[in-house]
C-alpha positions in Angstrom: 12.6 -2.4 53.0 13.2 -3.4 56.7 15.3 -6.4 57.8 12.2 -8.4 58.7 10.8 -7.9 55.2 14.0 -9.0 53.6 14.1 -12.1 55.6 10.5 -12.9 54.8 11.2 -12.4 51.1 14.2 -14.6 51.0 12.6 -17.4 53.0 9.4 -17.1 50.7 11.5 -17.2 47.5 13.8 -20.1 48.7 11.0 -22.4 49.5 8.8 -21.9 46.4 8.9 -25.3 44.6 6.7 -24.8 41.5 8.5 -23.4 38.4 6.0 -22.5 35.6 5.2 -19.8 33.1 1.6 -18.7 32.2 2.1 -16.4 29.2 -0.3 -13.4 29.2 1.3 -11.7 26.2 1.1 -12.4 22.4 4.7 -11.4 21.6 7.0 -12.9 24.3 9.5 -15.4 22.8 11.8 -16.1 26.0 11.0 -15.6 29.6 13.5 -16.3 32.5 11.9 -17.5 35.6 12.5 -15.1 38.4 14.0 -16.7 41.6 15.8 -15.1 44.6 19.6 -15.5 43.6 18.5 -18.2 41.0 18.3 -20.6 44.0 16.2 -23.7 43.0 15.1 -26.1 45.8 16.0 -29.7 45.4 12.8 -31.5 44.4 11.2 -28.5 42.9 8.4 -29.1 40.4 8.9 -27.8 37.0 5.8 -27.5 34.8 6.2 -27.1 31.0 3.1 -26.5 29.1 2.3 -27.2 25.5 3.9 -24.7 23.1 6.8 -24.3 25.7 10.2 -25.5 26.3 12.2 -25.1 29.4 16.0 -24.8 29.4 18.2 -24.9 32.4 21.3 -22.9 32.3 24.1 -23.4 35.0 27.0 -21.1 35.1 26.6 -19.9 31.7 26.2 -23.4 30.0 23.0 -25.2 28.8 22.4 -28.0 31.4 19.1 -29.7 30.3 16.2 -29.1 28.0 12.7 -30.0 29.2 9.8 -30.7 26.7 6.2 -30.2 27.7 5.4 -32.2 31.0 5.8 -32.2 34.7 9.2 -32.7 36.2 10.8 -33.1 39.6 14.2 -31.4 39.6 16.5 -34.1 41.3 19.8 -35.7 40.4 18.1 -38.6 38.7 16.3 -36.4 36.0 19.0 -33.8 35.4 22.2 -35.7 35.0 23.8 -33.3 32.9 23.6 -30.6 35.6 24.9 -33.2 38.2 27.9 -33.7 35.9 28.6 -30.1 35.5 28.4 -29.6 39.2 30.4 -32.7 40.2 28.6 -32.8 43.6 29.5 -35.7 45.8 26.4 -35.5 48.0 23.7 -34.9 45.6 21.1 -32.2 46.0 20.9 -31.8 49.7 20.6 -28.1 49.6 19.2 -25.4 47.2 21.2 -25.1 44.0 21.7 -22.1 41.8 20.3 -22.4 38.1 18.7 -20.2 35.8 15.3 -21.4 34.0 14.4 -20.1 30.5 11.1 -20.8 29.1 10.8 -20.7 25.4 7.6 -20.1 23.5 7.3 -22.5 20.7 4.0 -21.3 19.2 3.6 -19.6 15.9 3.9 -15.9 16.0 1.3 -14.6 13.5 0.6 -11.6 11.4 3.9 -9.9 11.8 4.1 -7.1 9.3 6.7 -6.1 6.9 7.1 -3.1 4.3 9.4 -0.9 2.5 10.3 2.3 4.3 11.4 3.9 1.1 10.4 3.2 -2.5 12.4 0.7 -4.4 13.9 1.9 -7.8 13.0 -0.5 -10.5 13.3 -0.7 -14.3 9.9 -1.6 -15.7 9.7 -3.0 -19.2 6.6 -0.9 -19.9 7.1 2.3 -17.9 10.8 2.5 -17.7 12.4 3.6 -14.3 9.8 3.7 -11.6 9.6 3.6 -7.7 7.6 0.9 -6.1 6.4 0.0 -2.6 5.3 -3.3 -1.1 4.1 -4.7 2.2 2.8 -7.9 3.5 2.9 -10.2 6.6 4.8 -13.3 7.8 4.7 -16.0 10.5 7.5 -17.7 12.4 8.2 -20.0 15.2 11.3 -21.0 17.2 13.3 -23.9 15.6 13.4 -27.5 16.9 16.4 -26.8 19.1 15.6 -23.5 21.0 19.2 -23.4 22.2 20.4 -22.1 18.8 18.0 -19.0 19.1 19.3 -18.2 22.6 22.9 -18.4 21.4 22.4 -16.5 18.1 19.7 -13.9 19.1 18.4 -13.5 22.6 21.6 -14.0 24.7 20.9 -13.5 28.4 17.8 -11.3 27.8 15.3 -12.6 30.4 12.2 -11.0 28.4 12.8 -11.3 24.7 9.9 -10.3 22.5 9.3 -10.1 18.7 10.1 -6.5 18.9 13.7 -7.3 19.5 14.0 -9.2 16.1 11.5 -7.7 13.7 13.8 -4.9 12.4 16.5 -7.6 11.4 13.8 -9.8 9.8 12.5 -6.9 7.9 16.0 -6.2 6.5 16.3 -9.9 5.3 12.9 -9.6 3.6 13.3 -6.4 1.8 16.8 -7.5 0.5 15.4 -10.8 -0.8 12.3 -9.2 -2.1 14.1 -6.4 -4.1 16.5 -8.8 -5.6 13.7 -11.3 -6.5 11.6 -8.5 -8.0 14.4 -7.2 -10.2 15.4 -10.6 -11.5 11.8 -11.5 -12.5 11.5 -8.7 -14.9 7.7 -8.9 -14.6 5.9 -5.7 -15.7 4.2 -3.6 -13.0 0.7 -4.1 -14.4 1.3 -8.0 -14.2 2.5 -8.2 -10.7 -0.9 -8.5 -9.0 -1.3 -12.0 -11.0 2.0 -13.1 -9.6 1.7 -12.3 -5.9 1.2 -16.0 -4.8 4.3 -17.2 -6.8 6.3 -14.4 -5.5 5.2 -15.2 -1.9 6.2 -19.0 -2.2 9.5 -18.2 -3.9 10.6 -15.7 -1.3 9.5 -18.0 1.6 11.9 -20.6 0.3 14.8 -18.1 -0.1 14.2 -16.6 3.3 14.1 -20.0 5.0 17.9 -20.3 5.2 18.2 -16.9 6.9 15.7 -17.7 9.5 17.3 -21.1 10.2 20.6 -19.5 10.8 19.0 -17.6 13.6 17.3 -20.7 15.1 14.0 -19.8 13.8 11.6 -21.3 11.1 9.6 -19.1 8.7 6.2 -20.8 8.5 4.4 -18.4 6.2 5.3 -15.4 4.0 2.7 -13.2 2.2 2.9 -10.3 -0.1 -0.3 -8.4 0.2 0.4 -5.5 -2.2 2.9 -4.0 -4.5 2.0 -0.5 -5.4 3.2 2.4 -7.7 3.7 6.0 -6.8 0.6 8.1 -6.7 1.4 10.2 -9.8 1.8 7.0 -11.8 -1.4 5.6 -10.4 -3.2 8.8 -11.4 -1.8 8.5 -15.0 -3.1 4.9 -15.2 -6.5 6.1 -14.0 -6.6 8.6 -16.8 -5.5 5.9 -19.2 -8.2 3.5 -18.0 -10.9 6.3 -18.3 -9.9 6.9 -21.9 -10.2 3.2 -22.6 -13.8 3.3 -21.0 -14.9 6.4 -23.1 -14.0 4.6 -26.3 -14.8 6.8 -29.3 -13.7 10.3 -28.3 -15.4 11.9 -31.3 -18.9 10.5 -30.2 -18.2 11.4 -26.5 -17.4 14.9 -27.5 -20.7 15.3 -29.5 -22.5 14.0 -26.6 -21.0 16.4 -24.2 -21.6 19.4 -26.5 -25.2 18.4 -27.0 -25.7 18.0 -23.3 -24.2 21.4 -22.7 -26.6 23.1 -25.4 -29.5 21.5 -23.8 -28.6 22.8 -20.4 -28.3 26.2 -21.8 -31.8 26.0 -23.5 -33.4 24.8 -20.3 -32.0 28.0 -18.5 -32.0 30.9 -21.1 -32.0 33.5 -18.4 -29.3 32.0 -16.3 -26.5 34.1 -18.0 -23.2 32.7 -16.8 -24.2 29.1 -16.2 -25.5 28.6 -19.8 -22.3 30.3 -21.1 -20.3 28.1 -19.0 -22.0 25.0 -20.3 -21.6 26.0 -23.9 -17.9 26.9 -23.3 -17.4 23.6 -21.7 -18.9 21.8 -24.9 -16.4 23.8 -27.0 -13.6 22.7 -24.6 -14.5 19.0 -25.0 -14.5 19.3 -28.8 -11.0 20.8 -28.7 -10.0 18.2 -26.1 -11.3 15.4 -28.4 -9.3 16.7 -31.4 -6.1 16.8 -29.3 -6.7 13.4 -27.8 -7.2 12.0 -31.4 -3.8 13.4 -32.5 -2.1 12.0 -29.4 -3.6 8.6 -29.8 -2.9 8.3 -33.5 0.4 10.3 -34.2 1.6 7.8 -36.8 -1.5 8.3 -38.9 -0.7 11.9 -39.5 2.9 11.2 -40.0 2.4 8.4 -42.5 -0.3 10.2 -44.5 -3.0 7.6 -43.6 -5.5 10.4 -42.9 -5.2 14.1 -43.7 -3.8 16.6 -41.2 -6.4 18.5 -39.0 -8.2 21.5 -40.7 -6.7 24.8 -39.7 -8.5 26.4 -36.7 -11.6 28.4 -37.6 -12.3 31.9 -36.3 -13.9 31.9 -32.9 -16.3 34.4 -31.5 -17.3 35.5 -27.9 -21.0 36.4 -27.4 -22.3 38.6 -24.6 -25.2 37.0 -22.9 -27.1 39.0 -20.1 -23.9 41.1 -19.7 -21.7 37.9 -19.2 -19.0 36.8 -21.7 -19.6 33.4 -23.1 -17.7 31.3 -25.7 -15.6 31.2 -27.8 -17.8 29.5 -30.4 -17.1 28.5 -33.9 -19.3 29.3 -37.0 -21.2 25.9 -36.8 -21.9 26.4 -33.1 -23.2 30.0 -33.7 -25.5 28.5 -36.3 -26.9 26.0 -33.8 -27.3 28.7 -31.2 -29.1 30.9 -33.8 -31.7 28.2 -34.5 -32.3 27.6 -30.8 -33.0 31.3 -30.3 -29.9 31.9 -28.2 -28.1 34.0 -30.9 -29.4 36.7 -33.1 -28.2 39.6 -35.3 -28.7 41.9 -32.2 -26.2 39.7 -30.2 -23.1 41.6 -29.1 -20.0 39.8 -30.3 -16.2 40.1 -30.4 -13.4 38.2 -32.2 -9.6 38.5 -32.4 -9.0 41.7 -34.6 -11.9 43.8 -33.5 -11.3 46.9 -31.6 -14.5 46.7 -29.6 -17.6 44.7 -29.1 -20.3 45.1 -31.9 -23.6 43.7 -33.0 -23.5 40.6 -34.9 -25.2 42.1 -38.0 -22.3 44.5 -38.4 -19.6 41.8 -38.6 -18.9 40.7 -42.1 -17.7 37.2 -41.2 -21.2 36.4 -39.5 -23.1 37.4 -42.6 -23.3 33.7 -43.8 -24.6 32.6 -40.4 -27.2 35.2 -40.0 -28.4 34.8 -43.6 -28.8 31.0 -43.3 -31.8 31.4 -40.9 -35.1 31.2 -42.9 -37.3 34.5 -42.6 -40.3 34.5 -40.3 -43.5 33.2 -41.9 -45.8 35.8 -43.4 -48.6 37.1 -41.3 -52.0 35.5 -41.4 -54.6 37.5 -43.3 
């Protein structure tokens, strides 16, 4: 920059007599008015808009605080500055003074959340890890000088980013302590989010006031469990919706048999469907044992019958099953099993026709003979 340009810049900045701030951002809290060597002309016009406060700082000391309005900077309306200066001749020349604008609006929708899961002892699940997140709103307190002294300092462009990390630490500490002391079960937290939010807002209010701020709103949006715990809860909910596992198993088995009958030449799909029905039956029996272990221990019901012998059946060259005796009887009636069917069970050295297997004689003999020919 040449000498002429420097002279023009100095002259232009010295004789600007309007001091104001038009905030085009959403997150600026404090903004320092830029002035060449901080020189302000005597009689300069200071414009402070609604949701703003202007603070004059002289030689590192707060001089005056201006609320919204229009001011002419003279010795009559800044007596504190005149006292600090101790001038004998008034403001007959430009004086050096820093002007800070403080944004007093509410800063909305600031987010908080747990970086790492919080270890908790739940009365129902025992030790679990939990996450939480939400939003909060704040504004600068009634005396913005406290915020400048405690937080911003001499930063001429201080934004919410400069304080959010510290506020998040306050929130997580108080949230963790409050959640642990409440001893509310994890499944009941959703019905207590509003009460949690109000209680934490009251507790955090003091921490914000110490920084020269006011916490105007605090919300907990969600408290979540780890993914594996949520999956277990989904399974538990599904079991509750199913209701009677025995009837549900019968329905699944009947549906699998129907699919096999509709596709007799399908080979593997029909076998898979029948195998699935058998799997549902076994799952139902295991679920019944898990859901009512005390009944078996206390003798309220007899223990489950010993597992019957299971047979595999070859259908169109594909292995299907295993099937129990009762299932083979149903397949025989539906025409999907016959004495010519190739079967195998544990203990056999090779596959063989069903008619040659002694254990299947009761099954094959239970089918009525074909009707006599019509004469």
